C-alpha positions in Angstrom: -11.6 -23.7 -9.4 -9.9 -20.3 -7.9 -10.5 -17.1 -9.7 -8.1 -15.6 -12.3 -8.2 -12.3 -11.0 -9.1 -10.0 -7.8 -8.6 -6.9 -6.9 -9.5 -6.2 -3.5 -11.0 -2.7 -2.8 -10.2 -1.2 0.4 -13.0 0.6 2.2 -14.2 2.0 5.6 -17.2 3.5 4.5 -20.1 3.0 2.1 -19.0 4.5 -1.8 -20.0 3.5 -4.8 -17.9 0.5 -6.0 -17.2 -1.0 -10.3 -19.2 -3.6 -11.4 -16.7 -5.7 -12.9 -16.7 -8.9 -11.1 -12.9 -8.9 -10.6 -13.2 -6.1 -7.8 -13.8 -7.4 -4.7 -14.9 -4.0 -2.7 -13.5 -4.9 1.0 -14.5 -3.3 4.6 -11.0 -2.5 6.4 -11.1 -2.3 9.8 -14.6 -4.4 10.1 -13.9 -5.7 13.7 -16.5 -4.1 15.9 -17.9 -1.8 13.1 -21.2 -1.3 11.4 -21.7 -3.7 8.4 -21.2 -1.7 5.2 -22.9 -4.5 3.2 -19.5 -5.3 1.5 -16.8 -8.5 2.5 -15.7 -7.9 5.6 -11.8 -8.1 6.7 -12.5 -9.6 10.2 -13.4 -12.9 8.9 -11.2 -15.8 8.2 -7.5 -15.8 9.0 -7.3 -11.4 9.6 -5.6 -8.9 11.7 -8.6 -6.6 11.5 -8.3 -4.9 15.2 -4.9 -3.4 13.7 -6.7 -1.5 11.0 -5.8 1.6 13.3 -2.2 1.1 12.9 -2.2 -1.0 9.5 -4.5 0.8 7.4 -5.2 -0.7 4.6 -2.6 -3.8 5.2 -5.5 -5.8 7.0 -7.6 -5.8 3.9 -4.0 -7.1 2.1 -3.9 -9.5 4.9 -6.9 -10.7 4.6 -6.6 -11.4 0.8 -3.3 -12.9 1.2 -5.0 -15.6 3.5 -8.2 -15.8 2.3 -8.2 -15.5 -1.3 -7.3 -18.0 -4.1 -6.7 -16.3 -7.7 -3.6 -16.3 -10.1 -3.8 -12.7 -9.7 -4.6 -10.5 -6.7 -4.6 -6.7 -6.3 -5.0 -4.2 -3.9 -6.7 -0.4 -4.7 -8.7 2.3 -2.6 -12.3 3.3 -2.8 -10.8 6.8 -3.8 -7.9 5.8 -5.8 -8.0 3.4 -8.9 -5.6 2.1 -11.9 -6.3 4.2 -14.7 -8.1 2.3 -17.8 -8.0 3.2 -21.6 -11.5 3.9 -22.1 -12.5 7.5 -22.2 -15.7 8.7 -20.3 -17.2 11.7 -18.3 -17.8 9.2 -15.5 -14.9 8.3 -13.7 -15.8 4.6 -12.9 -16.0 4.0 -16.6 -12.3 5.2 -16.9 -11.2 2.2 -14.5 -8.7 -0.4 -15.6 -10.9 -3.2 -16.6 -10.2 -6.8 -16.3 -8.8 -7.6 -20.0 -6.3 -4.4 -19.7 -5.1 -5.7 -16.6 -4.8 -9.7 -17.7 -3.0 -8.3 -21.2 -0.8 -6.2 -18.9 -0.3 -9.2 -16.7 0.6 -11.4 -19.6 4.0 -9.5 -20.1 4.9 -8.4 -16.6 4.8 -10.2 -13.6 3.5 -6.7 -11.1 1.5 -3.8 -12.1 2.2 -0.3 -9.8 1.1 2.8 -9.6 3.4 5.6 -11.4 6.1 6.6 -9.0 5.8 9.9 -6.7 8.9 11.8 -7.4 10.5 14.3 -4.3 13.2 15.7 -6.3 14.0 18.0 -3.1 13.8 14.9 -0.8 14.9 11.7 -0.7 12.7 8.6 0.4 14.1 8.4 4.0 14.4 12.2 4.4 11.0 12.8 3.2 9.4 9.6 5.6 11.6 11.2 8.7 10.1 15.1 7.9 7.0 13.4 7.4 6.5 10.9 10.2 8.5 9.9 13.7 11.7 8.6 12.6 11.8 5.7 14.9 9.5 3.6 12.7 12.4 4.1 10.1 15.3 3.4 12.4 13.6 0.2 13.7 12.9 -1.3 10.3 16.4 -0.6 9.3 17.7 -2.4 12.4 15.2 -5.2 11.7 16.3 -5.5 8.1 19.9 -5.4 9.8 19.4 -8.3 11.9 16.8 -10.5 10.1 16.8 -10.2 6.3 20.6 -8.8 6.1 20.3 -10.0 1.9 17.9 -6.8 1.5 20.3 -4.5 3.5 21.8 -3.2 -0.1 18.1 -2.5 -1.4 16.9 -0.9 1.5 20.1 1.7 1.2 19.3 1.9 -2.3 15.8 2.9 -2.1 16.1 5.1 1.1 18.3 7.2 -0.9 16.3 7.3 -4.1 13.9 10.3 -4.8 11.2 8.9 -6.0 9.2 5.5 -5.3 5.5 3.8 -5.5 3.0 5.0 -3.0 -0.9 4.0 -1.8 0.2 0.1 -1.5 -1.6 -0.4 -4.6 -0.6 -2.9 -6.7 -1.5 -6.1 -9.0 0.8 -9.0 -9.0 0.5 -13.0 -9.2 -0.7 -14.5 -6.2 2.5 -16.7 -5.9 4.4 -13.7 -6.0 1.9 -12.0 -3.3 2.5 -14.6 -0.5 6.3 -14.5 -0.8 5.8 -10.2 -0.4 3.3 -10.7 2.1 5.4 -13.5 4.1 8.2 -11.1 4.3 6.4 -8.0 4.7 4.5 -9.3 7.8 7.4 -10.6 9.3 9.1 -7.4 9.3 6.5 -5.1 10.3 5.5 -7.3 13.2 9.0 -7.2 14.6 9.0 -3.8 14.1 5.3 -3.5 16.1 7.2 -5.3 19.1 9.7 -2.4 19.7 7.4 0.5 19.6 5.3 2.2 21.6 2.8 3.9 19.4 0.1 4.4 22.4 0.7 8.0 22.9 1.0 9.0 19.3 -2.1 10.6 17.5 -4.1 8.9 15.3 -2.4 9.7 11.9 1.1 8.8 13.3 -0.7 5.7 14.4 -0.8 4.4 10.9 2.9 3.5 10.9 3.2 0.5 9.4 1.1 1.3 6.5 3.4 4.1 5.6 6.2 2.2 6.1 4.7 -1.1 3.9 4.8 1.6 1.0 8.7 2.1 0.8 9.3 -1.2 1.5 7.6 -2.3 -1.6 10.4 -1.2 -3.4 13.0 -2.4 -1.3 11.6 -5.9 -2.2 11.5 -5.5 -5.6 14.5 -4.0 -5.7 16.1 -7.1 -4.5 14.3 -9.5 -6.3 14.8 -8.2 -9.4 10.9 -8.2 -10.1 9.6 -7.3 -13.6 6.9 -4.5 -13.2 4.9 -1.9 -15.1 4.1 1.5 -14.2 0.5 2.6 -14.9 -1.3 5.6 -14.5 -3.6 6.2 -11.4 -6.8 8.0 -10.7 -8.4 9.7 -8.2 -12.0 9.8 -7.4 -12.6 12.8 -5.7 -11.2 16.4 -6.2 -7.7 17.2 -4.4 -6.8 20.3 -2.6 -2.9 20.6 -4.0 -2.5 23.7 -2.2 -3.2 21.9 1.3 -0.9 19.1 0.3 1.9 21.3 -0.7 1.4 23.4 2.4 1.8 20.5 4.3 4.8 19.3 2.4 6.4 22.5 2.6 5.5 22.8 6.5 7.1 19.3 7.0 10.4 20.0 5.2 11.1 23.2 7.3 9.4 22.6 10.7 9.5 18.9 11.1 7.6 18.2 14.4 8.0 14.5 14.5 11.7 14.1 13.9 13.3 12.3 16.9 17.1 12.0 16.2 
């Protein structure tokens, strides 16, 4: 019997994990690494060795290919969907199985609340933060292989908000369709870009691109979704994040136009 719901927690380090059984801690990029004692993404059908450039997507790929359940989700060891419980213990405030299933009875996909840029479009934010060739190659692949997505691609890229973090919970049959589309596009982009000379952060290109592509897929296929709050398990340094944003905006070192 397949599980009703599984939410994979992508992690690369030992960390406290939720106790509820729907959560499955998964060591991503496990190939050649020390065993953390969790399930590992280098078992079964996998792309674990590509974790340096696919980030948590190696965990998504593993879950797609190896798990059997009605609903499947992806979160991060430091970032979860927030539930309704009130507690000083953050781990007791994480979305529960009952809460998730109640929401999924009314919506096909659960997503983190959108990030808003206001002074940036999704495209300009990407090219100010990353090598622009990734966005250009993605556009080219969509035009060549998925022309029915071009209109939605441009609509999302012109927008000023989007779902980030590669976090979601959805029906497995939808996830199968999404992953088939996503990994085909990313694979074609990968085949046409040489990232060997890029720094460690920029080599995570396919994780960055997938954050933007999720909204394109949702838009084109008119998928019903629900935005819900998310929470960080650690304190964020907002001053550092704001400084980095401003620096990228006015001194975009990575733009290659």
